[in-house]
C-alpha positions in Angstrom: 35.2 18.3 139.7 34.0 14.9 139.0 31.0 13.3 140.8 31.9 11.7 144.1 32.9 7.8 143.9 31.3 5.2 146.2 34.3 5.3 148.2 34.2 9.1 148.8 30.9 8.8 149.8 31.6 6.3 152.2 34.4 8.5 153.6 32.1 11.4 153.9 31.4 12.8 157.6 28.2 11.4 158.9 26.5 14.7 159.8 23.1 15.6 159.0 23.0 16.9 155.4 20.8 19.9 154.5 17.1 18.9 153.2 17.9 20.2 149.6 21.4 18.3 149.6 22.5 16.0 147.0 24.1 13.2 148.4 26.3 12.5 145.2 27.4 16.0 144.7 30.8 17.2 145.5 31.3 19.0 148.7 31.7 22.4 147.5 32.0 23.8 144.0 32.5 27.4 143.1 32.0 28.2 139.4 32.8 31.4 137.5 32.3 33.5 140.6 32.1 37.4 139.9 32.0 39.7 142.9 32.0 43.4 142.6 32.0 46.4 144.6 30.2 49.8 143.8 32.5 52.7 143.8 30.5 55.8 143.0 29.0 55.0 139.6 31.6 52.3 138.7 32.2 48.8 139.9 35.2 47.4 141.2 35.7 43.8 139.8 37.3 42.4 142.9 36.5 38.6 142.1 36.2 38.1 138.2 35.4 34.5 137.2 37.0 32.4 139.9 36.3 28.5 139.8 37.5 25.8 142.1 36.3 22.8 144.2 36.9 21.4 147.6 36.7 17.6 148.4 35.7 16.1 151.8 38.6 16.3 154.2 40.7 18.3 151.8 42.8 21.4 152.6 42.7 24.1 150.1 45.1 27.1 150.1 44.2 30.3 148.4 47.4 32.7 147.7 48.3 35.9 146.2 49.1 39.4 147.1 47.0 41.8 149.1 43.8 42.7 147.3 44.1 40.0 144.8 40.6 38.8 145.9 41.2 36.1 148.5 39.3 37.5 151.2 36.5 38.7 149.0 36.0 35.1 147.5 35.7 33.9 151.1 33.0 36.4 151.9 31.1 35.7 149.0 31.0 32.2 149.7 29.2 32.7 153.3 27.6 35.9 151.7 28.9 38.6 154.3 29.9 40.9 151.9 29.8 45.0 152.8 26.8 46.9 151.8 28.6 48.0 148.5 29.4 44.5 147.5 27.4 42.2 145.2 27.8 38.7 143.5 27.3 39.5 139.8 27.6 36.0 138.7 28.5 32.5 139.2 27.7 29.9 141.8 28.6 28.7 145.2 27.4 25.0 145.4 27.6 23.3 148.7 26.3 19.6 148.4 24.7 20.6 145.1 22.8 23.7 146.5 23.6 26.9 145.1 24.1 29.6 148.2 24.2 32.5 145.6 20.5 32.2 145.2 19.7 32.0 148.9 18.1 34.9 150.7 19.6 36.3 153.8 16.9 34.2 155.9 17.9 31.0 154.1 21.7 31.6 154.5 21.1 31.5 158.0 20.5 27.8 157.8 24.0 27.1 156.1 26.4 29.8 157.6 28.2 28.6 160.7 26.1 25.1 160.5 27.6 23.9 157.2 30.3 26.7 156.3 31.9 28.9 158.9 34.8 31.3 158.9 37.7 32.3 161.2 38.1 36.1 160.5 41.4 38.1 160.2 42.4 39.9 163.3 41.0 38.1 166.3 40.9 41.1 168.7 38.7 42.9 166.2 36.6 40.0 165.1 35.6 39.4 168.9 33.3 41.4 171.0 35.2 43.1 173.4 32.6 43.3 176.4 31.1 39.6 176.1 32.9 36.7 177.7 34.5 34.5 175.2 32.7 31.4 176.4 29.3 33.0 175.7 30.1 34.4 172.3 30.8 30.8 171.3 27.6 29.6 173.0 25.5 32.2 171.3 25.5 30.5 167.8 25.0 27.0 169.4 22.0 28.2 171.2 20.1 30.0 168.6 21.4 28.1 165.3 21.1 24.5 167.0 18.2 25.4 169.1 20.2 24.2 172.3 19.3 25.4 176.0 21.4 28.0 177.3 23.3 25.5 179.8 24.0 23.0 177.0 25.3 25.6 174.9 27.8 27.0 177.6 28.9 23.7 178.3 29.7 22.9 174.6 31.4 26.1 174.4 33.8 25.0 177.2 34.4 21.9 175.7 35.1 23.6 172.5 37.7 25.8 174.2 39.4 23.0 175.8 39.5 21.4 172.6 41.6 24.1 171.0 43.9 24.4 173.9 42.3 27.1 176.1 42.0 25.8 179.8 38.5 25.6 181.2 39.1 28.1 183.9 39.9 30.7 181.1 36.5 30.4 179.6 34.8 33.3 181.1 37.6 35.8 180.3 37.1 38.7 178.1 38.9 38.9 174.9 41.4 41.5 176.2 42.4 39.3 178.8 43.8 36.5 176.4 47.1 36.5 174.3 47.1 36.8 170.7 47.4 33.1 170.4 44.7 32.3 172.7 42.2 34.7 170.9 43.1 33.0 167.6 42.1 29.7 169.3 38.9 31.3 170.3 38.0 32.3 166.9 38.8 28.7 165.9 36.6 27.3 168.5 33.7 29.6 167.5 34.0 28.7 163.8 33.5 24.9 165.3 30.6 25.7 167.4 27.9 24.4 165.1 29.9 21.4 163.7 30.3 22.7 160.1 31.4 20.6 157.2 33.9 23.5 155.9 35.8 26.1 157.8 37.5 29.0 156.1 40.6 30.6 157.8 41.2 34.0 156.6 44.8 34.9 157.5 44.5 32.6 160.8 48.3 33.2 161.7 48.8 36.8 160.9 50.5 39.2 163.7 51.2 35.9 165.7 55.0 35.2 166.4 56.6 32.1 164.7 56.0 29.6 167.5 52.3 30.6 168.1 51.9 30.2 164.2 53.2 26.6 164.3 51.0 26.0 167.3 48.0 27.3 165.3 48.9 25.4 162.1 49.0 22.1 164.1 45.9 22.6 165.9 44.2 23.2 162.5 45.6 20.0 161.0 44.8 18.1 164.4 40.9 19.4 164.0 41.0 18.5 160.4 42.1 14.9 160.9 40.1 14.3 164.2 36.8 16.0 163.2 36.8 15.3 159.4 36.7 19.1 158.3 37.6 20.6 155.0 39.7 23.7 155.2 40.2 26.6 153.0 43.1 28.7 154.4 43.8 32.2 152.9 47.1 33.8 153.2 49.8 35.8 151.5 52.3 33.3 153.3 53.2 30.6 151.2 55.0 28.6 153.8 51.9 28.5 155.8 50.1 26.5 152.6 53.1 24.3 152.0 52.8 23.0 155.6 49.0 22.6 155.8 47.4 22.4 152.4 46.8 19.7 149.7 46.3 22.1 147.0 47.0 25.6 146.3 44.9 28.4 144.4 46.9 31.2 143.3 45.0 34.3 142.6 46.1 37.7 141.0 43.9 40.8 140.4 40.5 38.9 141.0 41.4 35.9 138.8 42.8 32.6 139.1 46.4 32.3 137.7 47.2 28.7 138.7 46.0 25.9 140.8 47.2 22.3 141.7 48.6 20.1 144.2 50.8 21.9 146.7 54.0 20.0 145.8 53.9 20.8 142.2 53.0 24.6 142.9 56.1 25.0 145.0 58.6 22.9 143.1 57.5 23.5 139.3 55.1 26.4 139.1 54.0 27.2 135.5 52.5 30.7 135.5 54.9 33.6 135.7 53.2 35.1 138.6 53.4 32.1 140.7 57.1 31.7 139.8 57.9 35.3 141.0 55.7 34.7 144.2 57.3 31.3 145.0 60.7 32.9 144.3 60.0 35.8 146.5 60.2 33.6 149.5 63.5 32.4 151.1 64.4 28.9 150.6 67.1 27.0 152.5 67.5 24.3 149.8 68.5 26.6 147.0 71.8 28.9 146.4 69.8 31.9 145.3 71.6 35.1 146.8 68.7 37.4 146.0 64.8 36.9 146.1 62.7 37.3 143.1 61.0 40.8 142.8 57.6 41.5 140.9 58.1 45.0 139.1 55.5 47.3 139.1 51.9 47.3 140.9 48.8 45.3 140.4 46.1 46.8 137.9 43.2 49.0 139.1 40.3 46.7 139.1 38.1 49.8 138.3 39.5 49.7 135.0 41.4 46.6 134.7 43.7 46.0 131.5 42.5 43.8 128.6 43.8 40.5 128.2 46.0 38.8 131.0 46.0 41.1 134.1 49.6 40.2 135.0 50.9 41.0 131.5 52.2 44.7 132.5 54.4 43.0 135.1 55.2 39.9 133.2 58.8 39.2 131.9 57.6 36.9 129.1 54.5 38.9 127.8 53.8 38.5 124.1 51.4 40.8 122.2 48.5 38.2 122.7 48.7 38.7 126.4 47.5 42.6 126.2 44.8 41.6 123.7 43.3 38.3 124.8 42.2 36.7 128.2 44.2 33.5 128.6 42.3 30.6 128.4 42.5 27.9 131.3 44.7 24.9 130.4 44.6 21.8 132.6 47.6 19.2 132.6 47.6 15.5 133.4 49.3 16.1 136.8 46.5 18.1 138.3 47.5 21.6 137.7 45.6 24.1 135.8 47.0 27.5 134.5 45.7 30.6 132.7 48.6 31.6 130.5 49.3 32.1 126.9 52.6 30.5 127.2 50.8 27.1 127.2 48.7 27.0 124.0 45.6 24.8 124.5 46.2 23.0 121.2 49.6 21.7 122.4 48.1 20.1 125.5 46.4 16.9 124.0 49.7 16.1 122.1 52.4 17.1 124.4 51.0 16.6 127.9 52.0 18.2 131.0 55.4 16.7 131.8 56.7 17.2 128.3 55.5 20.7 128.2 57.1 21.4 131.5 60.3 20.3 130.1 60.1 22.8 127.2 58.2 26.0 128.0 59.2 26.2 131.7 62.9 25.6 130.7 62.6 28.2 128.1 61.3 30.4 131.1 64.2 29.6 133.5 66.7 30.5 130.7 65.3 34.0 130.2 
């Protein structure tokens, strides 16, 4: 990501930056992140070289099948990995500060205060024996050093902001509906006024109407509070409605990334095309949805080359031997696929290459 322009800096939220922050650095830059899990004497390469950036006020969606590394990427960013997880390489730079190098004690300065997370399964994430108001007040009291009374009042105000009436603030989690519990989790993520909020499957297990309400809430909060969002989901419709850019992951690696409209209307990577094609679309006459044959690879012993090659309709011999390089296009899309030779990009460019290579893919 390029350094911020003066206009970008003027548009940045005016919250106090961490002491070591570079005011001219991008908000968030993840570089070549590698997170592995120990399984016996072996390591599962759950995240294997993931890179992306996040700008001020931007919403980035991370999509992919289950177990592709979406949640592990998020947990790595806030350093909340389970005991057998370890970041084996790369960096997570927030305002130019590498969080990977921080100890657990030092991370308490950044977690929740600068970057927070809405976890999967609100019922499991909330403590069942503590009132919702008090759960939200706790990080305010201890992370922001606020008196108990002031912390509780801010918690009530936050619950009201996300649509939970003040009279329900002293409820226990089991006394709230699924949608209200999810709103409470969002309020908790906002407790310390972070710059970035990560939503891990924020609409899972909610009915369609409540899903729409939660997405509208996130968009309103992003606009009103100047938040930057990272939304993790396998539901592409959520990303289409909410995000500016989409990052598609497969088997621990980035397959494709780009502006949301380009990803949905002209996906380049064969996996992205299958993923987009597997969702119903009222604007096409397709009678059957796309199916991705086979299973994702075992990340204990991932295949050489492109990890999607065993399931790809367009695989070539090179795909099973060489990891595809990342190719960047002039329209803001980057893709890791041998169908797009890097030597062609400088002369062909994104739009022309799309017309030839993607046209060939459609005909096959």
